[in-house]
N, CA, C and O atoms as a printed pandas DataFrame, in Angstrom:
     atom_number atom_name residue_name chain_id  residue_number  x_coord  y_coord  z_coord
0              1         N          MET        A               1   20.846   -1.314   39.422
1              2        CA          MET        A               1   21.484   -0.745   38.252
2              3         C          MET        A               1   22.490   -1.758   37.708
3              4         O          MET        A               1   23.302   -2.316   38.446
4              5         N          ASP        A               2   22.409   -1.975   36.407
5              6        CA          ASP        A               2   23.340   -2.936   35.826
6              7         C          ASP        A               2   24.534   -2.225   35.178
7              8         O          ASP        A               2   24.617   -0.997   35.157
8              9         N          LYS        A               3   25.418   -3.009   34.670
9             10        CA          LYS        A               3   26.653   -2.489   34.080
10            11         C          LYS        A               3   26.368   -1.555   32.906
11            12         O          LYS        A               3   27.052   -0.546   32.731
12            13         N          GLN        A               4   25.355   -1.892   32.101
13            14        CA          GLN        A               4   24.998   -1.072   30.956
14            15         C          GLN        A               4   24.553    0.325   31.395
15            16         O          GLN        A               4   24.927    1.317   30.769
16            17         N          ASP        A               5   23.762    0.409   32.459
17            18        CA          ASP        A               5   23.307    1.702   32.972
18            19         C          ASP        A               5   24.486    2.560   33.429
19            20         O          ASP        A               5   24.518    3.765   33.177
20            21         N          LYS        A               6   25.451    1.935   34.099
21            22        CA          LYS        A               6   26.629    2.661   34.573
22            23         C          LYS        A               6   27.436    3.206   33.401
23            24         O          LYS        A               6   27.897    4.347   33.438
24            25         N          LEU        A               7   27.608    2.390   32.359
25            26        CA          LEU        A               7   28.335    2.843   31.176
26            27         C          LEU        A               7   27.612    4.003   30.499
27            28         O          LEU        A               7   28.240    4.964   30.056
28            29         N          GLU        A               8   26.297    3.902   30.424
29            30        CA          GLU        A               8   25.513    4.947   29.776
30            31         C          GLU        A               8   25.664    6.278   30.514
31            32         O          GLU        A               8   25.787    7.328   29.883
32            33         N          ARG        A               9   25.654    6.236   31.828
33            34        CA          ARG        A               9   25.825    7.461   32.624
34            35         C          ARG        A               9   27.173    8.120   32.376
35            36         O          ARG        A               9   27.298    9.342   32.452
36            37         N          LYS        A              10   28.181    7.304   32.079
37            38        CA          LYS        A              10   29.515    7.829   31.802
38            39         C          LYS        A              10   29.663    8.292   30.360
39            40         O          LYS        A              10   30.701    8.840   29.989
40            41         N          GLY        A              11   28.627    8.076   29.537
41            42        CA          GLY        A              11   28.680    8.477   28.136
42            43         C          GLY        A              11   29.382    7.486   27.236
43            44         O          GLY        A              11   29.771    7.834   26.121
44            45         N          LYS        A              12   29.549    6.282   27.686
45            46        CA          LYS        A              12   30.233    5.239   26.915
46            47         C          LYS        A              12   29.210    4.443   26.090
47            48         O          LYS        A              12   28.007    4.496   26.343
48            49         N          ASP        A              13   29.727    3.703   25.096
49            50        CA          ASP        A              13   28.869    2.819   24.308
50            51         C          ASP        A              13   28.295    1.740   25.214
51            52         O          ASP        A              13   28.988    1.203   26.077
52            53         N          THR        A              14   27.014    1.428   25.006
53            54        CA          THR        A              14   26.360    0.490   25.907
54            55         C          THR        A              14   25.803   -0.745   25.224
55            56         O          THR        A              14   25.231   -1.605   25.893
56            57         N          GLY        A              15   25.949   -0.856   23.945
57            58        CA          GLY        A              15   25.454   -2.040   23.267
58            59         C          GLY        A              15   24.087   -1.822   22.642
59            60         O          GLY        A              15   23.445   -0.791   22.839
60            61         N          ILE        A              16   23.666   -2.816   21.890
61            62        CA          ILE        A              16   22.448   -2.709   21.094
62            63         C          ILE        A              16   21.188   -2.634   21.942
63            64         O          ILE        A              16   20.243   -1.946   21.558
64            65         N          ARG        A              17   21.139   -3.311   23.074
65            66        CA          ARG        A              17   19.930   -3.289   23.915
66            67         C          ARG        A              17   19.628   -1.875   24.394
67            68         O          ARG        A              17   18.494   -1.406   24.287
68            69         N          LYS        A              18   20.631   -1.205   24.915
69            70        CA          LYS        A              18   20.441    0.161   25.400
70            71         C          LYS        A              18   20.128    1.103   24.248
71            72         O          LYS        A              18   19.314    2.015   24.392
72            73         N          PHE        A              19   20.771    0.887   23.108
73            74        CA          PHE        A              19   20.491    1.714   21.941
74            75         C          PHE        A              19   19.027    1.590   21.537
75            76         O          PHE        A              19   18.368    2.595   21.269
76            77         N          ARG        A              20   18.519    0.369   21.492
77            78        CA          ARG        A              20   17.118    0.156   21.131
78            79         C          ARG        A              20   16.167    0.775   22.150
79            80         O          ARG        A              20   15.139    1.336   21.773
80            81         N          GLU        A              21   16.500    0.679   23.435
81            82        CA          GLU        A              21   15.671    1.300   24.464
82            83         C          GLU        A              21   15.630    2.814   24.274
83            84         O          GLU        A              21   14.576    3.436   24.412
84            85         N          LYS        A              22   16.764    3.391   23.963
85            86        CA          LYS        A              22   16.846    4.845   23.771
86            87         C          LYS        A              22   16.025    5.278   22.560
87            88         O          LYS        A              22   15.281    6.256   22.637
88            89         N          VAL        A              23   16.150    4.567   21.455
89            90        CA          VAL        A              23   15.385    4.895   20.241
90            91         C          VAL        A              23   13.890    4.753   20.502
91            92         O          VAL        A              23   13.097    5.590   20.072
92            93         N          LYS        A              24   13.510    3.701   21.202
93            94        CA          LYS        A              24   12.099    3.492   21.522
94            95         C          LYS        A              24   11.565    4.631   22.384
95            96         O          LYS        A              24   10.449    5.106   22.172
96            97         N          GLU        A              25   12.354    5.064   23.345
97            98        CA          GLU        A              25   11.948    6.161   24.220
98            99         C          GLU        A              25   11.810    7.464   23.441
99           100         O          GLU        A              25   10.865    8.221   23.665
100          101         N          GLU        A              26   12.739    7.733   22.531
101          102        CA          GLU        A              26   12.717    8.965   21.751
102          103         C          GLU        A              26   11.546    9.001   20.767
103          104         O          GLU        A              26   10.984   10.064   20.506
104          105         N          ASN        A              27   11.181    7.842   20.224
105          106        CA          ASN        A              27   10.150    7.799   19.183
106          107         C          ASN        A              27    8.812    7.263   19.673
107          108         O          ASN        A              27    7.887    7.096   18.878
108          109         N          GLY        A              28    8.696    6.994   20.952
109          110        CA          GLY        A              28    7.489    6.373   21.485
110          111         C          GLY        A              28    6.251    7.235   21.417
111          112         O          GLY        A              28    5.136    6.713   21.452
112          113         N          ASN        A              29    6.415    8.543   21.319
113          114        CA          ASN        A              29    5.245    9.418   21.296
114          115         C          ASN        A              29    5.069   10.097   19.936
115          116         O          ASN        A              29    4.515   11.194   19.861
116          117         N          LYS        A              30    5.529    9.464   18.880
117          118        CA          LYS        A              30    5.418   10.004   17.528
118          119         C          LYS        A              30    4.244    9.353   16.801
119          120         O          LYS        A              30    3.926    8.182   17.011
120          121         N          LEU        A              31    3.618   10.141   15.949
121          122        CA          LEU        A              31    2.521    9.643   15.116
122          123         C          LEU        A              31    2.811    9.976   13.662
123          124         O          LEU        A              31    3.335   11.048   13.361
124          125         N          ILE        A              32    2.477    9.073   12.769
125          126        CA          ILE        A              32    2.621    9.314   11.334
126          127         C          ILE        A              32    1.234    9.611   10.786
127          128         O          ILE        A              32    0.307    8.818   10.951
128          129         N          ILE        A              33    1.100   10.755   10.135
129          130        CA          ILE        A              33   -0.166   11.175    9.545
130          131         C          ILE        A              33   -0.017   11.117    8.033
131          132         O          ILE        A              33    0.893   11.724    7.468
132          133         N          PHE        A              34   -0.920   10.380    7.374
133          134        CA          PHE        A              34   -0.896   10.240    5.920
134          135         C          PHE        A              34   -1.994   11.078    5.292
135          136         O          PHE        A              34   -3.104   11.163    5.820
136          137         N          ASP        A              35   -1.675   11.702    4.148
137          138        CA          ASP        A              35   -2.644   12.463    3.358
138          139         C          ASP        A              35   -2.342   12.177    1.892
139          140         O          ASP        A              35   -1.457   12.790    1.295
140          141         N          HIS        A              36   -3.089   11.242    1.327
141          142        CA          HIS        A              36   -2.879   10.788   -0.052
142          143         C          HIS        A              36   -1.443   10.306   -0.220
143          144         O          HIS        A              36   -1.066    9.293    0.369
144          145         N          ASP        A              37   -0.623   11.020   -1.021
145          146        CA          ASP        A              37    0.739   10.564   -1.279
146          147         C          ASP        A              37    1.773   11.249   -0.388
147          148         O          ASP        A              37    2.975   11.124   -0.622
148          149         N          ARG        A              38    1.311   11.972    0.630
149          150        CA          ARG        A              38    2.211   12.672    1.550
150          151         C          ARG        A              38    2.050   12.136    2.961
151          152         O          ARG        A              38    1.037   11.524    3.301
152          153         N          TYR        A              39    3.061   12.378    3.769
153          154        CA          TYR        A              39    2.953   11.997    5.175
154          155         C          TYR        A              39    3.776   12.966    6.019
155          156         O          TYR        A              39    4.647   13.668    5.506
156          157         N          ALA        A              40    3.492   12.995    7.295
157          158        CA          ALA        A              40    4.252   13.814    8.242
158          159         C          ALA        A              40    4.358   13.051    9.554
159          160         O          ALA        A              40    3.462   12.288    9.914
160          161         N          ILE        A              41    5.457   13.263   10.261
161          162        CA          ILE        A              41    5.668   12.636   11.560
162          163         C          ILE        A              41    5.591   13.732   12.622
163          164         O          ILE        A              41    6.376   14.680   12.612
164          165         N          PHE        A              42    4.642   13.588   13.528
165          166        CA          PHE        A              42    4.399   14.582   14.566
166          167         C          PHE        A              42    4.576   13.947   15.947
167          168         O          PHE        A              42    4.458   12.733   16.115
168          169         N          ASP        A              43    4.861   14.805   16.930
169          170        CA          ASP        A              43    4.726   14.370   18.313
170          171         C          ASP        A              43    3.241   14.240   18.593
171          172         O          ASP        A              43    2.440   14.983   18.026
172          173         N          ALA        A              44    2.860   13.317   19.453
173          174        CA          ALA        A              44    1.440   13.052   19.715
174          175         C          ALA        A              44    0.702   14.304   20.180
175          176         O          ALA        A              44   -0.415   14.564   19.733
176          177         N          TYR        A              45    1.317   15.083   21.078
177          178        CA          TYR        A              45    0.624   16.278   21.573
178          179         C          TYR        A              45    0.362   17.278   20.456
179          180         O          TYR        A              45   -0.624   18.013   20.513
180          181         N          GLU        A              46    1.233   17.324   19.429
181          182        CA          GLU        A              46    1.037   18.253   18.320
182          183         C          GLU        A              46   -0.221   17.908   17.529
183          184         O          GLU        A              46   -0.953   18.798   17.096
184          185         N          VAL        A              47   -0.463   16.630   17.346
185          186        CA          VAL        A              47   -1.668   16.207   16.617
186          187         C          VAL        A              47   -2.922   16.638   17.372
187          188         O          VAL        A              47   -3.881   17.120   16.768
188          189         N          PHE        A              48   -2.914   16.466   18.682
189          190        CA          PHE        A              48   -4.074   16.876   19.471
190          191         C          PHE        A              48   -4.299   18.383   19.386
191          192         O          PHE        A              48   -5.440   18.832   19.274
192          193         N          ILE        A              49   -3.232   19.164   19.436
193          194        CA          ILE        A              49   -3.370   20.615   19.317
194          195         C          ILE        A              49   -3.900   20.990   17.942
195          196         O          ILE        A              49   -4.770   21.854   17.832
196          197         N          LEU        A              50   -3.388   20.353   16.892
197          198        CA          LEU        A              50   -3.863   20.642   15.530
198          199         C          LEU        A              50   -5.331   20.259   15.342
199          200         O          LEU        A              50   -6.020   20.823   14.492
200          201         N          CYS        A              51   -5.804   19.298   16.138
201          202        CA          CYS        A              51   -7.214   18.885   16.071
202          203         C          CYS        A              51   -8.097   19.745   16.969
203          204         O          CYS        A              51   -9.297   19.494   17.080
204          205         N          GLY        A              52   -7.514   20.758   17.610
205          206        CA          GLY        A              52   -8.301   21.684   18.401
206          207         C          GLY        A              52   -8.484   21.307   19.858
207          208         O          GLY        A              52   -9.311   21.907   20.545
208          209         N          ARG        A              53   -7.740   20.334   20.347
209          210        CA          ARG        A              53   -7.853   19.920   21.744
210          211         C          ARG        A              53   -6.892   20.728   22.604
211          212         O          ARG        A              53   -5.885   21.233   22.108
212          213         N          ASN        A              54   -7.196   20.851   23.868
213          214        CA          ASN        A              54   -6.303   21.506   24.821
214          215         C          ASN        A              54   -5.312   20.484   25.358
215          216         O          ASN        A              54   -5.682   19.371   25.730
216          217         N          VAL        A              55   -4.052   20.883   25.391
217          218        CA          VAL        A              55   -2.997   20.014   25.907
218          219         C          VAL        A              55   -2.273   20.788   26.995
219          220         O          VAL        A              55   -1.839   21.919   26.775
220          221         N          LEU        A              56   -2.140   20.182   28.165
221          222        CA          LEU        A              56   -1.468   20.834   29.273
222          223         C          LEU        A              56    0.041   20.748   29.120
223          224         O          LEU        A              56    0.614   19.667   29.251
224          225         N          ARG        A              57    0.660   21.818   28.856
225          226        CA          ARG        A              57    2.103   22.003   28.768
226          227         C          ARG        A              57    2.899   20.728   28.492
227          228         O          ARG        A              57    3.386   20.082   29.419
228          229         N          PRO        A              58    3.026   20.371   27.217
229          230        CA          PRO        A              58    3.825   19.193   26.863
230          231         C          PRO        A              58    5.281   19.384   27.285
231          232         O          PRO        A              58    5.774   20.511   27.334
232          233         N          THR        A              59    5.951   18.307   27.581
233          234        CA          THR        A              59    7.344   18.347   28.016
234          235         C          THR        A              59    8.225   19.014   26.968
235          236         O          THR        A              59    8.155   18.689   25.783
236          237         N          GLY        A              60    9.048   19.945   27.414
237          238        CA          GLY        A              60   10.008   20.589   26.527
238          239         C          GLY        A              60    9.432   21.655   25.625
239          240         O          GLY        A              60   10.085   22.047   24.658
240          241         N          THR        A              61    8.236   22.140   25.902
241          242        CA          THR        A              61    7.628   23.178   25.078
242          243         C          THR        A              61    7.443   24.444   25.894
243          244         O          THR        A              61    7.459   24.409   27.124
244          245         N          PRO        A              62    7.264   25.569   25.200
245          246        CA          PRO        A              62    7.001   26.812   25.926
246          247         C          PRO        A              62    5.666   26.737   26.678
247          248         O          PRO        A              62    4.905   25.780   26.534
248          249         N          GLU        A              63    5.412   27.742   27.461
249          250        CA          GLU        A              63    4.191   27.782   28.275
250          251         C          GLU        A              63    2.937   27.554   27.435
251          252         O          GLU        A              63    2.062   26.789   27.840
252          253         N          LYS        A              64    2.834   28.195   26.290
253          254        CA          LYS        A              64    1.646   28.074   25.436
254          255         C          LYS        A              64    2.106   27.761   24.021
255          256         O          LYS        A              64    2.958   28.463   23.478
256          257         N          ILE        A              65    1.560   26.728   23.427
257          258        CA          ILE        A              65    1.895   26.375   22.049
258          259         C          ILE        A              65    0.600   26.323   21.256
259          260         O          ILE        A              65   -0.390   25.750   21.710
260          261         N          THR        A              66    0.607   26.919   20.078
261          262        CA          THR        A              66   -0.595   27.003   19.256
262          263         C          THR        A              66   -0.428   26.153   18.002
263          264         O          THR        A              66    0.669   25.694   17.684
264          265         N          ALA        A              67   -1.528   25.955   17.304
265          266        CA          ALA        A              67   -1.490   25.214   16.041
266          267         C          ALA        A              67   -0.582   25.937   15.045
267          268         O          ALA        A              67    0.136   25.293   14.280
268          269         N          GLN        A              68   -0.610   27.256   15.054
269          270        CA          GLN        A              68    0.236   28.019   14.146
270          271         C          GLN        A              68    1.719   27.789   14.453
271          272         O          GLN        A              68    2.533   27.691   13.535
272          273         N          ASP        A              69    2.069   27.704   15.730
273          274        CA          ASP        A              69    3.462   27.419   16.121
274          275         C          ASP        A              69    3.912   26.071   15.557
275          276         O          ASP        A              69    5.033   25.947   15.063
276          277         N          ILE        A              70    3.051   25.078   15.629
277          278        CA          ILE        A              70    3.384   23.738   15.136
278          279         C          ILE        A              70    3.567   23.752   13.622
279          280         O          ILE        A              70    4.520   23.174   13.100
280          281         N          LEU        A              71    2.659   24.407   12.932
281          282        CA          LEU        A              71    2.755   24.471   11.467
282          283         C          LEU        A              71    4.031   25.198   11.034
283          284         O          LEU        A              71    4.698   24.775   10.090
284          285         N          LEU        A              72    4.362   26.271   11.711
285          286        CA          LEU        A              72    5.602   26.992   11.386
286          287         C          LEU        A              72    6.837   26.143   11.662
287          288         O          LEU        A              72    7.821   26.222   10.927
288          289         N          LYS        A              73    6.792   25.331   12.716
289          290        CA          LYS        A              73    7.909   24.443   13.054
290          291         C          LYS        A              73    8.235   23.503   11.892
291          292         O          LYS        A              73    9.401   23.202   11.636
292          293         N          TYR        A              74    7.209   23.049   11.203
293          294        CA          TYR        A              74    7.400   22.096   10.105
294          295         C          TYR        A              74    7.447   22.767    8.731
295          296         O          TYR        A              74    7.421   22.090    7.703
296          297         N          GLY        A              75    7.515   24.095    8.720
297          298        CA          GLY        A              75    7.691   24.807    7.444
298          299         C          GLY        A              75    6.439   24.919    6.598
299          300         O          GLY        A              75    6.536   25.114    5.386
300          301         N          VAL        A              76    5.273   24.801    7.195
301          302        CA          VAL        A              76    4.032   24.945    6.454
302          303         C          VAL        A              76    3.838   26.425    6.158
303          304         O          VAL        A              76    3.939   27.258    7.059
304          305         N          GLN        A              77    3.562   26.751    4.914
305          306        CA          GLN        A              77    3.346   28.142    4.539
306          307         C          GLN        A              77    1.908   28.514    4.848
307          308         O          GLN        A              77    0.972   27.927    4.305
308          309         N          LEU        A              78    1.743   29.491    5.722
309          310        CA          LEU        A              78    0.420   29.950    6.105
310          311         C          LEU        A              78   -0.022   31.073    5.189
311          312         O          LEU        A              78    0.778   31.918    4.788
312          313         N          GLU        A              79   -1.296   31.072    4.866
313          314        CA          GLU        A              79   -1.817   32.106    3.962
314          315         C          GLU        A              79   -2.379   33.258    4.738
315          316         O          GLU        A              79   -2.864   34.223    4.147
């Protein structure tokens, strides 16, 4: 463990390297989906669910998540 890791555990500023690692970790599983002049940023597991694939309990989600749950999360109006 280096000095930067110790500072991070204490909640202190850790410098640009740690900041970049954190941003990369937070955004590493995101996908951008384009549709003509629109786009949306989804978590990777959400795209698979919207495409009809089964996903085994993604981290930080309820026991069962459906395509409708994902669409509602992003404010899509369902008919």
